N, C-alpha and C positions, 0 to 999 in steps of 0.2 A: 653416900654424899647426901647431906641434908640441905635442901634448898629452902631458904626462908622466904619464899616468894608466894604471895597470894595474888596470882595473876589476874583474877577477875576484879580484884579490889584495888589494884594499884592506882587506877585513875580516881576511884572514889575516895581514896585516902588523901588525895591532893598532891600526889607526886607529880613532878614535872617531867616531861620527856627530855631526853638528852639533847643538848644543843648540837653537838657534832654527831650527825646521824651516820657517818661513814666508819667511825672507829668500832662501834659495837658489832656490826656485821662482819668486819674484818677479823675481829677477835673470835667470833663464833665460827667463821669459816676455817680459821687456823685450828681451832679445837676439833672441828669435824675431821680435818686432815689427820690430826693426831689419833682420833678414834679409829679411822680407817686403816692407818698404817701400823701403829704400835700400841695404842692404849685403849683397848675395849672396855676397861674398867670405868671410864668416865662417860660412857655412851648415854646413860640415863640423864645425867646432868646436862650434857650437850644437847640432847633432844629437847629437854625442858627449856633451855635457853633459846634454841632455834625457833620455838613457837612464837617468840616475841621479837623477831628480827625486824619487822616492819614498824613497830611502835615500841622502842625500848625506853624503859624508865631507869632511873638511877639505881633502883634496887636490883634490876637485872644486870646492870654493869658491875655492881658489887659482887653478885653471884658469879659472874664470869671471871672476875679477878680472883675470887676464892678458888675456882677451879684451876686457874693458872698457878696460884700459890701451891695447891695440892700437887700439881705436876712438878713444880720446882722442888718440893720437899721429898718427892718419891722418885726422883730421877735415877737413883742408884738401885732401886728395887728390881 
């Protein structure tokens, strides 16, 4: 999984933090559950996303959505 996140530079690039601060942590927690129960193949991506759970930017949410899309597309594997 390629994460196009430059975590140290997100604030310097002028990105804004997410307005709804509850949705991103909920998505990351759900992904963590999936890693622990059935999907260890996404563990690196979820670990990278969980580092930014206190200060999420829009790029992190887009990366979380791409992980969800990956899970949806590989559900039959």
